[in-house]
ROKOL-154767 format. One record per atom (N, C-alpha, C, CB): chain; residue in three letters; x, y, z. Coordinates in nm, 3 decimals, decimal comma. Glycine has a CB too. Layout:
N
(site A ala (X Y Z)) ...
This chain:
137
(site A met (-1,241 -0,273 1,805)) (site A met (-1,274 -0,193 1,689)) (site A met (-1,406 -0,243 1,631)) (site A met (-1,161 -0,199 1,583)) (site A asp (-1,494 -0,151 1,599)) (site A asp (-1,616 -0,183 1,528)) (site A asp (-1,592 -0,154 1,381)) (site A asp (-1,738 -0,103 1,583)) (site A ala (-1,592 -0,258 1,300)) (site A ala (-1,564 -0,242 1,157)) (site A ala (-1,674 -0,161 1,089)) (site A ala (-1,550 -0,379 1,089)) (site A leu (-1,633 -0,063 1,010)) (site A leu (-1,726 0,014 0,928)) (site A leu (-1,750 -0,056 0,795)) (site A leu (-1,674 0,156 0,905)) (site A tyr (-1,654 -0,138 0,755)) (site A tyr (-1,661 -0,213 0,630)) (site A tyr (-1,568 -0,332 0,643)) (site A tyr (-1,623 -0,123 0,507)) (site A thr (-1,605 -0,442 0,585)) (site A thr (-1,520 -0,560 0,584)) (site A thr (-1,507 -0,611 0,441)) (site A thr (-1,576 -0,670 0,677)) (site A ala (-1,384 -0,615 0,391)) (site A ala (-1,357 -0,672 0,259)) (site A ala (-1,336 -0,822 0,277)) (site A ala (-1,232 -0,605 0,191)) (site A val (-1,387 -0,898 0,181)) (site A val (-1,374 -1,043 0,187)) (site A val (-1,317 -1,091 0,054)) (site A val (-1,510 -1,112 0,219)) (site A ala (-1,207 -1,164 0,061)) (site A ala (-1,146 -1,221 -0,059)) (site A ala (-1,100 -1,362 -0,029)) (site A ala (-1,027 -1,134 -0,109)) (site A thr (-1,108 -1,447 -0,129)) (site A thr (-1,064 -1,585 -0,116)) (site A thr (-0,957 -1,612 -0,221)) (site A thr (-1,183 -1,685 -0,131)) (site A ala (-0,847 -1,672 -0,177)) (site A ala (-0,740 -1,713 -0,269)) (site A ala (-0,731 -1,865 -0,267)) (site A ala (-0,603 -1,648 -0,230)) (site A thr (-0,715 -1,921 -0,384)) (site A thr (-0,699 -2,066 -0,395)) (site A thr (-0,566 -2,096 -0,462)) (site A thr (-0,816 -2,130 -0,475)) (site A his (-0,503 -2,200 -0,421)) (site A his (-0,377 -2,249 -0,480)) (site A his (-0,261 -2,150 -0,463)) (site A his (-0,398 -2,278 -0,628)) (site A gly (-0,263 -2,073 -0,357)) (site A gly (-0,151 -1,984 -0,326)) (site A gly (-0,113 -1,892 -0,439)) (site A gly (-0,033 -2,064 -0,288)) (site A arg (0,017 -1,880 -0,461)) (site A arg (0,068 -1,787 -0,563)) (site A arg (0,041 -1,831 -0,706)) (site A arg (0,216 -1,770 -0,544)) (site A glu (-0,008 -1,950 -0,724)) (site A glu (-0,034 -2,001 -0,859)) (site A glu (-0,183 -2,024 -0,881)) (site A glu (0,044 -2,131 -0,884)) (site A gly (-0,267 -1,948 -0,813)) (site A gly (-0,411 -1,970 -0,821)) (site A gly (-0,488 -1,847 -0,863)) (site A gly (-0,462 -2,017 -0,690)) (site A arg (-0,597 -1,822 -0,792)) (site A arg (-0,684 -1,708 -0,820)) (site A arg (-0,717 -1,639 -0,689)) (site A arg (-0,814 -1,752 -0,893)) (site A ala (-0,747 -1,510 -0,700)) (site A ala (-0,799 -1,433 -0,587)) (site A ala (-0,929 -1,370 -0,633)) (site A ala (-0,696 -1,324 -0,538)) (site A val (-1,033 -1,387 -0,553)) (site A val (-1,166 -1,339 -0,589)) (site A val (-1,229 -1,274 -0,466)) (site A val (-1,255 -1,455 -0,644)) (site A thr (-1,287 -1,156 -0,485)) (site A thr (-1,359 -1,092 -0,375)) (site A thr (-1,501 -1,144 -0,371)) (site A thr (-1,358 -0,937 -0,391)) (site A ser (-1,564 -1,132 -0,255)) (site A ser (-1,699 -1,185 -0,237)) (site A ser (-1,800 -1,118 -0,329)) (site A ser (-1,741 -1,169 -0,094)) (site A asp (-1,775 -0,995 -0,370)) (site A asp (-1,868 -0,926 -0,460)) (site A asp (-1,832 -0,946 -0,607)) (site A asp (-1,871 -0,778 -0,428)) (site A gly (-1,722 -1,017 -0,635)) (site A gly (-1,681 -1,047 -0,771)) (site A gly (-1,615 -0,931 -0,844)) (site A gly (-1,798 -1,090 -0,847)) (site A lys (-1,596 -0,817 -0,780)) (site A lys (-1,535 -0,702 -0,847)) (site A lys (-1,387 -0,724 -0,875)) (site A lys (-1,553 -0,577 -0,763)) (site A leu (-1,323 -0,808 -0,795)) (site A leu (-1,183 -0,843 -0,820)) (site A leu (-1,179 -0,993 -0,840)) (site A leu (-1,089 -0,797 -0,700)) (site A asp (-1,126 -1,032 -0,953)) (site A asp (-1,114 -1,174 -0,985)) (site A asp (-0,991 -1,187 -1,075)) (site A asp (-1,244 -1,231 -1,056)) (site A leu (-0,881 -1,229 -1,016)) (site A leu (-0,759 -1,234 -1,097)) (site A leu (-0,674 -1,355 -1,071)) (site A leu (-0,678 -1,113 -1,074)) (site A gly (-0,603 -1,390 -1,177)) (site A gly (-0,507 -1,499 -1,169)) (site A gly (-0,382 -1,454 -1,097)) (site A gly (-0,473 -1,552 -1,308)) (site A leu (-0,328 -1,544 -1,018)) (site A leu (-0,207 -1,516 -0,942)) (site A leu (-0,093 -1,601 -0,995)) (site A leu (-0,229 -1,543 -0,792)) (site A ser (0,026 -1,544 -0,988)) (site A ser (0,146 -1,622 -1,017)) (site A ser (0,264 -1,556 -0,948)) (site A ser (0,171 -1,633 -1,171)) (site A ala (0,357 -1,638 -0,911)) (site A ala (0,479 -1,585 -0,849)) (site A ala (0,556 -1,504 -0,953)) (site A ala (0,567 -1,700 -0,790)) (site A pro (0,623 -1,397 -0,910)) (site A pro (0,706 -1,323 -1,005)) (site A pro (0,824 -1,409 -1,050)) (site A pro (0,757 -1,191 -0,941)) (site A lys (0,877 -1,376 -1,165)) (site A lys (0,991 -1,451 -1,217)) (site A lys (1,107 -1,454 -1,118)) (site A lys (1,038 -1,392 -1,350)) (site A glu (1,124 -1,344 -1,043)) (site A glu (1,233 -1,335 -0,946)) (site A glu (1,221 -1,438 -0,834)) (site A glu (1,238 -1,195 -0,886)) (site A leu (1,098 -1,489 -0,816)) (site A leu (1,076 -1,592 -0,713)) (site A leu (1,049 -1,728 -0,775)) (site A leu (0,958 -1,552 -0,623)) (site A gly (1,084 -1,743 -0,903)) (site A gly (1,072 -1,871 -0,969)) (site A gly (0,941 -1,897 -1,041)) (site A gly (1,093 -1,976 -0,871)) (site A gly (0,853 -1,797 -1,047)) (site A gly (0,726 -1,816 -1,115)) (site A gly (0,732 -1,772 -1,260)) (site A gly (0,617 -1,739 -1,044)) (site A asp (0,618 -1,781 -1,328)) (site A asp (0,614 -1,739 -1,468)) (site A asp (0,584 -1,590 -1,483)) (site A asp (0,509 -1,820 -1,544)) (site A gly (0,539 -1,525 -1,375)) (site A gly (0,514 -1,381 -1,379)) (site A gly (0,396 -1,340 -1,463)) (site A gly (0,634 -1,312 -1,428)) (site A lys (0,311 -1,434 -1,504)) (site A lys (0,199 -1,400 -1,593)) (site A lys (0,080 -1,338 -1,520)) (site A lys (0,154 -1,524 -1,665)) (site A gly (0,067 -1,364 -1,392)) (site A gly (-0,043 -1,307 -1,315)) (site A gly (0,010 -1,204 -1,218)) (site A gly (-0,121 -1,416 -1,240)) (site A thr (-0,079 -1,149 -1,139)) (site A thr (-0,035 -1,057 -1,035)) (site A thr (0,009 -1,139 -0,914)) (site A thr (-0,148 -0,957 -0,997)) (site A asn (0,065 -1,073 -0,815)) (site A asn (0,112 -1,144 -0,697)) (site A asn (0,074 -1,067 -0,571)) (site A asn (0,264 -1,165 -0,702)) (site A pro (0,081 -1,130 -0,455)) (site A pro (0,039 -1,065 -0,331)) (site A pro (0,111 -0,934 -0,302)) (site A pro (0,059 -1,158 -0,216)) (site A glu (0,238 -0,925 -0,341)) (site A glu (0,313 -0,801 -0,314)) (site A glu (0,258 -0,686 -0,397)) (site A glu (0,463 -0,821 -0,344)) (site A gln (0,219 -0,713 -0,521)) (site A gln (0,159 -0,608 -0,604)) (site A gln (0,025 -0,564 -0,546)) (site A gln (0,140 -0,658 -0,748)) (site A leu (-0,054 -0,659 -0,500)) (site A leu (-0,184 -0,625 -0,441)) (site A leu (-0,165 -0,543 -0,314)) (site A leu (-0,264 -0,753 -0,411)) (site A phe (-0,069 -0,581 -0,233)) (site A phe (-0,040 -0,506 -0,110)) (site A phe (0,008 -0,366 -0,144)) (site A phe (0,065 -0,580 -0,025)) (site A ala (0,095 -0,354 -0,245)) (site A ala (0,145 -0,222 -0,286)) (site A ala (0,032 -0,133 -0,334)) (site A ala (0,251 -0,238 -0,397)) (site A ala (-0,057 -0,188 -0,416)) (site A ala (-0,170 -0,109 -0,467)) (site A ala (-0,261 -0,064 -0,354)) (site A ala (-0,250 -0,191 -0,570)) (site A gly (-0,290 -0,154 -0,261)) (site A gly (-0,375 -0,119 -0,148)) (site A gly (-0,312 -0,014 -0,058)) (site A gly (-0,407 -0,242 -0,067)) (site A tyr (-0,184 -0,031 -0,028)) (site A tyr (-0,115 0,064 0,060)) (site A tyr (-0,107 0,202 -0,007)) (site A tyr (0,027 0,012 0,095)) (site A ala (-0,073 0,207 -0,135)) (site A ala (-0,063 0,335 -0,205)) (site A ala (-0,197 0,407 -0,205)) (site A ala (-0,016 0,314 -0,349)) (site A ala (-0,305 0,335 -0,235)) (site A ala (-0,438 0,396 -0,239)) (site A ala (-0,481 0,442 -0,100)) (site A ala (-0,540 0,297 -0,296)) (site A cys (-0,458 0,360 0,000)) (site A cys (-0,498 0,393 0,136)) (site A cys (-0,420 0,514 0,187)) (site A cys (-0,476 0,273 0,229)) (site A phe (-0,288 0,516 0,162)) (site A phe (-0,207 0,628 0,208)) (site A phe (-0,250 0,756 0,137)) (site A phe (-0,057 0,600 0,184)) (site A gly (-0,281 0,746 0,008)) (site A gly (-0,329 0,862 -0,064)) (site A gly (-0,458 0,916 -0,006)) (site A gly (-0,350 0,828 -0,209)) (site A ser (-0,548 0,827 0,034)) (site A ser (-0,673 0,870 0,098)) (site A ser (-0,647 0,936 0,233)) (site A ser (-0,767 0,751 0,115)) (site A ala (-0,554 0,879 0,309)) (site A ala (-0,520 0,938 0,439)) (site A ala (-0,460 1,077 0,420)) (site A ala (-0,421 0,847 0,516)) (site A leu (-0,374 1,092 0,319)) (site A leu (-0,314 1,222 0,290)) (site A leu (-0,423 1,323 0,251)) (site A leu (-0,209 1,210 0,177)) (site A gly (-0,519 1,279 0,172)) (site A gly (-0,630 1,366 0,135)) (site A gly (-0,711 1,410 0,256)) (site A gly (-0,721 1,296 0,035)) (site A ala (-0,735 1,318 0,349)) (site A ala (-0,812 1,350 0,469)) (site A ala (-0,740 1,452 0,557)) (site A ala (-0,841 1,223 0,548)) (site A val (-0,611 1,432 0,580)) (site A val (-0,539 1,528 0,664)) (site A val (-0,522 1,661 0,591)) (site A val (-0,400 1,472 0,705)) (site A gly (-0,510 1,656 0,459)) (site A gly (-0,504 1,778 0,380)) (site A gly (-0,632 1,859 0,391)) (site A gly (-0,475 1,746 0,235)) (site A arg (-0,746 1,791 0,378)) (site A arg (-0,875 1,861 0,390)) (site A arg (-0,891 1,922 0,529)) (site A arg (-0,992 1,766 0,361)) (site A ala (-0,850 1,847 0,632)) (site A ala (-0,860 1,898 0,770)) (site A ala (-0,775 2,023 0,789)) (site A ala (-0,818 1,789 0,870)) (site A ala (-0,661 2,028 0,720)) (site A ala (-0,570 2,143 0,730)) (site A ala (-0,602 2,250 0,626)) (site A ala (-0,425 2,097 0,714)) (site A lys (-0,706 2,224 0,545)) (site A lys (-0,745 2,316 0,437)) (site A lys (-0,631 2,339 0,337)) (site A lys (-0,788 2,450 0,497)) (site A val (-0,563 2,226 0,304)) (site A val (-0,455 2,227 0,206)) (site A val (-0,494 2,129 0,095)) (site A val (-0,317 2,189 0,271)) (site A asp (-0,492 2,176 -0,027)) (site A asp (-0,529 2,092 -0,141)) (site A asp (-0,413 2,001 -0,180)) (site A asp (-0,572 2,178 -0,261)) (site A val (-0,431 1,872 -0,156)) (site A val (-0,331 1,773 -0,196)) (site A val (-0,391 1,674 -0,295)) (site A val (-0,276 1,698 -0,072)) (site A ser (-0,498 1,716 -0,363)) (site A ser (-0,570 1,626 -0,453)) (site A ser (-0,484 1,579 -0,570)) (site A ser (-0,693 1,695 -0,506)) (site A glu (-0,378 1,651 -0,603)) (site A glu (-0,291 1,611 -0,713)) (site A glu (-0,170 1,531 -0,667)) (site A glu (-0,244 1,734 -0,789)) (site A ala (-0,167 1,493 -0,540)) (site A ala (-0,056 1,411 -0,488)) (site A ala (-0,064 1,271 -0,547)) (site A ala (-0,059 1,405 -0,332)) (site A ala (0,049 1,205 -0,558)) (site A ala (0,055 1,067 -0,604)) (site A ala (0,139 0,987 -0,505)) (site A ala (0,114 1,057 -0,748)) (site A val (0,095 0,866 -0,476)) (site A val (0,168 0,779 -0,383)) (site A val (0,204 0,651 -0,457)) (site A val (0,082 0,748 -0,255)) (site A thr (0,331 0,617 -0,454)) (site A thr (0,380 0,493 -0,511)) (site A thr (0,433 0,408 -0,397)) (site A thr (0,491 0,518 -0,619)) (site A ala (0,383 0,286 -0,387)) (site A ala (0,431 0,194 -0,284)) (site A ala (0,517 0,087 -0,350)) (site A ala (0,313 0,129 -0,206)) (site A glu (0,636 0,069 -0,297)) (site A glu (0,726 -0,037 -0,341)) (site A glu (0,731 -0,140 -0,229)) (site A glu (0,870 0,020 -0,376)) (site A val (0,688 -0,262 -0,259)) (site A val (0,685 -0,367 -0,158)) (site A val (0,787 -0,473 -0,198)) (site A val (0,542 -0,429 -0,143)) (site A gly (0,888 -0,488 -0,116)) (site A gly (0,991 -0,588 -0,141)) (site A gly (0,968 -0,709 -0,054)) (site A gly (1,130 -0,530 -0,115)) (site A ile (1,006 -0,825 -0,106)) (site A ile (0,999 -0,949 -0,029)) (site A ile (1,137 -1,015 -0,034)) (site A ile (0,887 -1,046 -0,086)) (site A gly (1,179 -1,066 0,078)) (site A gly (1,309 -1,132 0,084)) (site A gly (1,314 -1,232 0,197)) (site A gly (1,420 -1,029 0,099)) (site A lys (1,419 -1,309 0,197)) (site A lys (1,437 -1,411 0,301)) (site A lys (1,465 -1,344 0,435)) (site A lys (1,552 -1,506 0,265)) (site A gln (1,407 -1,403 0,538)) (site A gln (1,434 -1,363 0,676)) (site A gln (1,432 -1,489 0,759)) (site A gln (1,329 -1,257 0,729)) (site A gly (1,548 -1,531 0,801)) (site A gly (1,558 -1,657 0,873)) (site A gly (1,511 -1,771 0,785)) (site A gly (1,476 -1,652 1,003)) (site A glu (1,421 -1,851 0,836)) (site A glu (1,366 -1,964 0,760)) (site A glu (1,250 -1,924 0,671)) (site A glu (1,322 -2,073 0,855)) (site A gly (1,198 -1,802 0,692)) (site A gly (1,081 -1,757 0,616)) (site A gly (1,112 -1,637 0,529)) (site A gly (0,969 -1,724 0,710)) (site A phe (1,012 -1,557 0,509)) (site A phe (1,022 -1,438 0,425)) (site A phe (0,970 -1,318 0,502)) (site A phe (0,945 -1,456 0,292)) (site A ala (1,011 -1,199 0,458)) (site A ala (0,966 -1,076 0,520)) (site A ala (0,944 -0,970 0,412)) (site A ala (1,068 -1,026 0,627)) (site A leu (0,870 -0,868 0,447)) (site A leu (0,840 -0,757 0,357)) (site A leu (0,909 -0,631 0,404)) (site A leu (0,689 -0,735 0,345)) (site A ala (0,933 -0,540 0,311)) (site A ala (0,979 -0,404 0,341)) (site A ala (0,908 -0,313 0,242)) (site A ala (1,138 -0,391 0,330)) (site A val (0,875 -0,192 0,287)) (site A val (0,798 -0,099 0,204)) (site A val (0,870 0,035 0,194)) (site A val (0,657 -0,079 0,262)) (site A thr (0,868 0,090 0,074)) (site A thr (0,905 0,229 0,053)) (site A thr (0,784 0,299 -0,006)) (site A thr (1,032 0,243 -0,039)) (site A leu (0,741 0,406 0,058)) (site A leu (0,633 0,489 0,005)) (site A leu (0,695 0,614 -0,054)) (site A leu (0,529 0,526 0,117)) (site A arg (0,669 0,638 -0,181)) (site A arg (0,716 0,758 -0,249)) (site A arg (0,597 0,850 -0,269)) (site A arg (0,787 0,725 -0,385)) (site A val (0,600 0,966 -0,203)) (site A val (0,488 1,059 -0,208)) (site A val (0,530 1,180 -0,291)) (site A val (0,444 1,103 -0,065)) (site A glu (0,463 1,197 -0,403)) (site A glu (0,487 1,312 -0,490)) (site A glu (0,381 1,416 -0,459)) (site A glu (0,485 1,271 -0,643)) (site A leu (0,424 1,526 -0,401)) (site A leu (0,332 1,631 -0,360)) (site A leu (0,301 1,725 -0,477)) (site A leu (0,390 1,711 -0,242)) (site A pro (0,188 1,791 -0,470)) (site A pro (0,151 1,883 -0,577)) (site A pro (0,250 1,999 -0,589)) (site A pro (0,010 1,938 -0,554)) (site A asp (0,268 2,046 -0,712)) (site A asp (0,350 2,166 -0,734)) (site A asp (0,290 2,281 -0,655)) (site A asp (0,359 2,201 -0,887)) (site A gly (0,375 2,363 -0,600)) (site A gly (0,328 2,480 -0,528)) (site A gly (0,307 2,458 -0,379)) (site A gly (0,202 2,528 -0,588)) (site A leu (0,308 2,334 -0,335)) (site A leu (0,293 2,307 -0,192)) (site A leu (0,431 2,316 -0,128)) (site A leu (0,227 2,167 -0,166)) (site A asp (0,444 2,402 -0,026)) (site A asp (0,577 2,418 0,033)) (site A asp (0,619 2,289 0,105)) (site A asp (0,579 2,537 0,132)) (site A glu (0,750 2,265 0,103)) (site A glu (0,806 2,139 0,151)) (site A glu (0,772 2,110 0,297)) (site A glu (0,956 2,141 0,134)) (site A glu (0,781 2,211 0,383)) (site A glu (0,754 2,189 0,526)) (site A glu (0,610 2,146 0,549)) (site A glu (0,785 2,317 0,606)) (site A thr (0,515 2,215 0,486)) (site A thr (0,374 2,179 0,501)) (site A thr (0,350 2,039 0,445)) (site A thr (0,283 2,281 0,429)) (site A gly (0,407 2,010 0,329)) (site A gly (0,391 1,878 0,269)) (site A gly (0,443 1,768 0,358)) (site A gly (0,462 1,873 0,137)) (site A arg (0,560 1,786 0,415)) (site A arg (0,617 1,683 0,502)) (site A arg (0,531 1,662 0,627)) (site A arg (0,761 1,722 0,543)) (site A lys (0,479 1,770 0,683)) (site A lys (0,392 1,757 0,800)) (site A lys (0,267 1,677 0,767)) (site A lys (0,353 1,897 0,854)) (site A leu (0,208 1,706 0,652)) (site A leu (0,088 1,633 0,612)) (site A leu (0,118 1,485 0,587)) (site A leu (0,027 1,696 0,486)) (site A val (0,232 1,456 0,526)) (site A val (0,272 1,316 0,502)) (site A val (0,292 1,245 0,636)) (site A val (0,402 1,309 0,416)) (site A glu (0,355 1,310 0,732)) (site A glu (0,375 1,250 0,864)) (site A glu (0,241 1,224 0,932)) (site A glu (0,462 1,341 0,953)) (site A gln (0,148 1,319 0,920)) (site A gln (0,015 1,299 0,978)) (site A gln (-0,058 1,184 0,909)) (site A gln (-0,069 1,429 0,968)) (site A ala (-0,046 1,177 0,777)) (site A ala (-0,110 1,068 0,703)) (site A ala (-0,056 0,933 0,749)) (site A ala (-0,089 1,086 0,551)) (site A his (0,074 0,927 0,776)) (site A his (0,136 0,802 0,822)) (site A his (0,082 0,760 0,958)) (site A his (0,290 0,818 0,828)) (site A gln (0,035 0,855 1,037)) (site A gln (-0,021 0,824 1,169)) (site A gln (-0,165 0,774 1,160)) (site A gln (-0,015 0,946 1,259)) (site A val (-0,239 0,814 1,056)) (site A val (-0,380 0,777 1,048)) (site A val (-0,410 0,668 0,945)) (site A val (-0,462 0,899 1,017)) (site A cys (-0,319 0,641 0,853)) (site A cys (-0,341 0,541 0,748)) (site A cys (-0,352 0,401 0,811)) (site A cys (-0,227 0,546 0,643)) (site A pro (-0,459 0,328 0,784)) (site A pro (-0,473 0,194 0,842)) (site A pro (-0,359 0,098 0,803)) (site A pro (-0,604 0,134 0,799)) (site A tyr (-0,308 0,109 0,682)) (site A tyr (-0,196 0,024 0,642)) (site A tyr (-0,071 0,060 0,723)) (site A tyr (-0,167 0,037 0,490)) (site A ser (-0,047 0,189 0,741)) (site A ser (0,068 0,231 0,821)) (site A ser (0,054 0,182 0,964)) (site A ser (0,083 0,383 0,819)) (site A asn (-0,067 0,191 1,018)) (site A asn (-0,089 0,144 1,155)) (site A asn (-0,072 -0,007 1,166)) (site A asn (-0,228 0,184 1,203)) (site A ala (-0,112 -0,080 1,062)) (site A ala (-0,099 -0,226 1,064)) (site A ala (0,046 -0,271 1,051)) (site A ala (-0,181 -0,288 0,953)) (site A thr (0,127 -0,195 0,977)) (site A thr (0,265 -0,236 0,953)) (site A thr (0,361 -0,181 1,057)) (site A thr (0,309 -0,193 0,816)) (site A arg (0,324 -0,075 1,127)) (site A arg (0,414 -0,009 1,222)) (site A arg (0,468 -0,108 1,324)) (site A arg (0,343 0,107 1,293)) (site A gly (0,601 -0,117 1,330)) (site A gly (0,666 -0,207 1,424)) (site A gly (0,676 -0,350 1,374)) (site A gly (0,592 -0,206 1,554)) (site A asn (0,614 -0,379 1,259)) (site A asn (0,616 -0,514 1,205)) (site A asn (0,709 -0,528 1,086)) (site A asn (0,478 -0,556 1,164)) (site A ile (0,710 -0,428 0,999)) (site A ile (0,798 -0,429 0,882)) (site A ile (0,853 -0,288 0,865)) (site A ile (0,722 -0,476 0,753)) (site A pro (0,972 -0,276 0,805)) (site A pro (1,025 -0,142 0,782)) (site A pro (0,946 -0,070 0,674)) (site A pro (1,174 -0,149 0,743)) (site A val (0,912 0,057 0,703)) (site A val (0,843 0,141 0,606)) (site A val (0,922 0,271 0,596)) (site A val (0,693 0,168 0,648)) (site A glu (0,976 0,296 0,479)) (site A glu (1,050 0,420 0,453)) (site A glu (0,958 0,512 0,374)) (site A glu (1,184 0,392 0,374)) (site A ile (0,956 0,639 0,410)) (site A ile (0,874 0,736 0,337)) (site A ile (0,966 0,837 0,273)) (site A ile (0,771 0,806 0,430)) (site A val (0,950 0,852 0,141)) (site A val (1,029 0,947 0,063)) (site A val (0,933 1,049 0,007)) (site A val (1,111 0,875 -0,051)) (site A val (0,955 1,176 0,041)) (site A val (0,870 1,284 -0,010)) (site A val (0,942 1,347 -0,128)) (site A val (0,839 1,392 0,102)) (site A glu (0,874 1,347 -0,242)) (site A glu (0,935 1,398 -0,365)) (site A glu (0,865 1,524 -0,412)) (site A glu (0,930 1,291 -0,476)) 
């Protein structure tokens, strides 16, 4: 693959540190969520992954919508990223909730969501690695 763009971020001190992008546009404190024993005062990797996946999937849906000449600009994507124990380590699971625009028929909407799942880089990266459930609302 020839990269069209490369994002660069550095995290220090794991879940209790900071994450900063090379251009300085993202600079935030990290903390483990209370559910994992942290203070929950900062953001965490699962939230960042959820935000990235939701935005990326929304862009993929927009691209397949434009190709099909279907306006999905009012669609919303919510990504729920769960973390839990798996053997000696941890694993992730994702639920993508796609809210389609009013007036878009269900069959067309589902086809576009399926196509978006095939072209979204996050979907391609996670396919076969973690469970991803897609709920069309």
